[in-house]
Backbone as numpy.savetxt, mean C-alpha at the origin, in Angstrom:
# Nx Ny Nz CAx CAy CAz Cx Cy Cz
-3.26 -9.40 0.69 -2.07 -8.24 0.84 -1.69 -7.56 -0.55
-1.95 -6.48 -0.39 -0.98 -5.70 -1.62 0.18 -5.12 -1.33
1.24 -5.27 -2.32 2.52 -4.84 -1.96 2.90 -4.04 -3.22
2.62 -2.68 -3.04 2.71 -1.76 -4.01 4.14 -1.73 -4.68
5.09 -1.86 -3.72 6.50 -1.60 -4.17 7.30 -3.05 -4.91
6.23 -3.88 -4.99 6.61 -5.14 -5.88 5.61 -5.52 -6.92
5.99 -5.32 -8.27 5.27 -5.64 -9.37 4.10 -4.82 -9.41
4.15 -3.66 -9.23 2.97 -2.61 -9.09 1.87 -3.05 -9.93
2.05 -3.18 -11.31 1.09 -3.35 -12.23 0.01 -4.44 -12.05
0.69 -5.70 -11.54 0.02 -6.87 -10.99 -0.66 -6.66 -9.66
-0.06 -5.75 -8.84 -0.96 -5.75 -7.50 -2.17 -4.86 -7.93
-1.94 -3.87 -8.95 -3.17 -3.05 -9.21 -4.35 -3.72 -9.79
-3.86 -4.67 -10.74 -4.72 -5.64 -11.30 -5.47 -6.46 -10.27
-4.74 -7.02 -9.28 -5.42 -7.94 -8.11 -6.25 -6.98 -7.29
-6.06 -5.61 -7.30 -7.00 -5.02 -6.48 -8.24 -4.56 -7.39
-8.13 -4.45 -8.74 -9.04 -4.10 -9.41 -10.20 -5.28 -9.28
-9.31 -6.66 -9.41 -10.52 -7.87 -9.47 -10.97 -7.88 -8.21
-10.37 -7.53 -7.05 -11.11 -7.68 -5.64 -12.08 -6.81 -5.53
-11.97 -5.65 -5.97 -13.03 -4.78 -6.04 -14.14 -4.99 -6.84
-14.00 -5.58 -8.11 -15.02 -6.03 -9.02 -15.78 -7.43 -8.20
-14.90 -8.32 -7.51 -15.61 -9.48 -7.15 -16.35 -9.19 -5.81
-15.90 -8.37 -4.88 -16.35 -8.12 -3.40 -17.04 -6.85 -3.40
-17.03 -5.82 -4.44 -17.62 -4.70 -4.23 -16.82 -3.84 -3.27
-15.74 -3.80 -3.44 -14.92 -3.07 -2.15 -14.79 -1.56 -2.64
-15.21 -0.58 -1.42 -15.54 0.76 -1.50 -14.20 1.49 -0.73
-13.46 0.89 -0.41 -12.41 1.38 0.38 -11.11 0.44 0.69
-9.97 0.93 0.69 -8.96 0.03 1.19 -8.21 0.60 2.24
-7.63 -0.17 3.30 -7.01 0.31 4.49 -5.80 0.37 4.13
-4.87 1.42 4.51 -3.64 1.42 4.26 -2.59 1.34 5.53
-1.77 0.79 5.64 -0.49 0.86 6.62 0.75 1.22 5.98
1.00 2.41 6.53 2.35 3.22 6.07 3.58 3.20 6.69
3.83 2.20 7.53 5.17 2.31 8.34 6.34 1.95 7.34
6.07 1.46 6.21 7.26 1.14 5.72 7.31 1.60 4.22
8.66 2.12 3.65 8.57 2.65 2.19 9.82 2.12 1.60
9.83 2.21 0.31 11.13 1.81 -0.30 12.52 1.99 0.13
12.52 3.23 0.66 13.97 3.79 0.98 14.13 3.97 2.63
13.41 3.03 3.20 13.76 2.82 4.73 12.72 3.75 5.48
11.80 4.54 4.91 11.02 5.47 5.52 9.71 5.34 5.20
8.83 5.70 6.20 7.28 5.34 5.73 6.61 6.69 5.59
5.38 6.89 5.72 4.66 7.77 5.49 4.02 7.98 6.46
3.21 9.27 6.92 2.39 9.61 8.03 1.35 10.63 7.59
0.54 11.23 8.46 -0.09 12.16 8.06 0.67 13.63 7.99
1.83 13.66 8.66 2.59 14.66 8.82 3.60 14.50 7.43
4.59 15.38 7.30 5.41 15.62 6.19 6.90 15.22 6.78
7.17 14.92 8.07 8.17 14.21 8.29 8.21 12.87 8.18
9.56 12.34 7.52 9.53 10.93 7.25 9.72 9.96 8.60
9.30 8.94 8.48 9.37 7.99 9.82 10.09 6.59 9.51
11.28 6.60 10.61 11.78 5.18 10.13 10.94 4.03 9.97
11.43 3.18 9.27 10.74 1.96 8.87 11.11 0.80 10.03
10.07 0.11 10.36 10.32 -0.78 11.37 10.94 -2.12 10.87
12.09 -2.44 11.49 12.51 -3.62 10.88 12.66 -5.01 11.95
């Protein structure tokens, strides 16, 4: 699991290692949570985070 809001540099390094080891071509993203209590969607309206 990648946690981009926690120790971002280490998370990206881990993603790079997985990419190289397993030849990952894409990442699946779950966007219901954001650092300010909102998530992202394909729309421009912020979504309340699930708690």
